[in-house]
Phi, psi and omega in degrees: 000134182293136180252152178233125178260125184248130177250135178232145172279157176299135177261155174298159177297128182285130176294341180277315186257342179077014177207179185253011178271076181208167176246126180277097177271107179224148180228113356281168181224147174267358178049049181299327185260008181116184017277152175238151186227112183298333182289339187240343182199168178289131180270130177303145184297335181269003176273074189263353179272116189240135176229150178237128178245146175255100182205103178301321181295317180294317179299316181294321181289324176297318177298318179295320181300309186278334184261337184235306189293305181297312177301327180289325181272331183275066183232159178296139177268116183298144178270114182296337180293341181262008179234155176289159184297333180295341180272349185297319176302326178292326177292321176298316179296325177300313179297319179298318180296318179297317180292326177295319177300314180293320182297315181298319180290319180295322178300318178298317179298315180302313182300318180290322179300311182294318182296318180290319185284321185268339181063229181293343181271002184300131177289164177293131180301138178291152177291166180307324182290349181246013183277072175205144180304325181288337182262332179227068186298323181293320179298312183283339172296321176293315181302307187287323180291325177295321182277359183226049183265001182081213182278114181255121187290139171267107189268351181081005178258197184293339179284343185296315180296324179295315180294321178296317179293319176302318181300320180289320178296318178296319177301313181294322179298313180290328179297314181291328176299318182298324179281339185279335187308310184297325181286330174295317177295318182294320178300317179297316180300313182293322178299315181292320179299315182296321180286331180292333182248025178301139183301140176258128183273105180242157176292155185300330182289349179256025183299326178297317178295321179299314180298321179296313180295323179298316179295319180295318180296319180294321178296318179296320179297321180295318178297317180301316181296318181298317182290315183289331181291339179268359184262108182277356185257024179304123183294143181287162179256131172287331176231130177299350180234038185284350178294141180276163177125154182227036180281180181297335181296331181297338179297335178297332185261009189300326182284354187226017191293338184249007185284136178234107184279338181049057183281143183258110185296327186266010184298129175270123184258153176283176180297333179283328186240050181262110180286147176210155185282113183238140173236139175279101187278351177289147178290125185254143178298146181291339176267080186284133176262096182254000000 
C-alpha cells in the first residue's frame, strides 16, 4: 500500500485544547504550518512533526497535483492584444482546458472529503452538471463545514489518520483553487472579447459602415482587455461556463459546460500557491499552438 509522509510545523497552543497537537482546519487557509511533503518539495527545517499515512488514492493525487495539475495551471496567460483576432477562440479554448483540468481534480478532492467525513452516511456525489453550491447545497455544506472546523485535536486513536488525510485533501482542494482563479477570469475576458467583436451582417452597400464599426469594436475590445488585465479582483466563477448565450462560441465550452469550480475569491494563498495576474508580454506568433 502506498504511503504518504506528512510534515507539519509546530502550531501555537490551541485555546480550545490547551496543547499544540491539533490540525488547523480553516477556510480559506494559508496552510502556514503545513502539510509539507518531502517527496514533492523541500520541507522547511522546522517542520519536524512527521506522520505517515497508508493511502494509495492520496499518494496518487499528491503526485498528480505536483507533477501535472500545478504545472498545467501555473502557466503564462497569453495576451490577446498581441495576437490577431482569429487566434482568440483558441485562447478561450485554452482557458476552458485549464479549468477542466482543475475541475476534475477538485471533484476528486470533494468526493474523498465527503466520503472520509461522513463514512457510511456519505451522500451520492452530485453529477458534474450539479457541482455548484447553489445546485447541491447539502453536498457543499459538508465540503465547507469539514474544511472550516477550527482546531481539530489529534488524539492518537483511529480517528487521527482520518483527520490527517482529510487535512491533506482540503489542502489539495484549496491549492488547486488558488491556481484556478486567474484562468476563470481569463476565460470570462476572452468570452466577452469574442462576443464584443461578433460579425455584424450588413448589406454590401454598407461595407464602409461595417469597416468603421469593426474598427471601433476592436478598439473598444483592446481597451477592455487592458483595463481588465490590470484588475486583480476579478470575481471567481462558480462555473467556467456561467456566461449566458447560445452562440457558436459556446461550442468551445461544450466539454466544460457543467463544471463548477467554486473558487474562493478571498482565499489567502501560501507562498507556494500565491495566484497573481500574469500576462505573457513577449510577442507571440499568430499561429498559436495551444
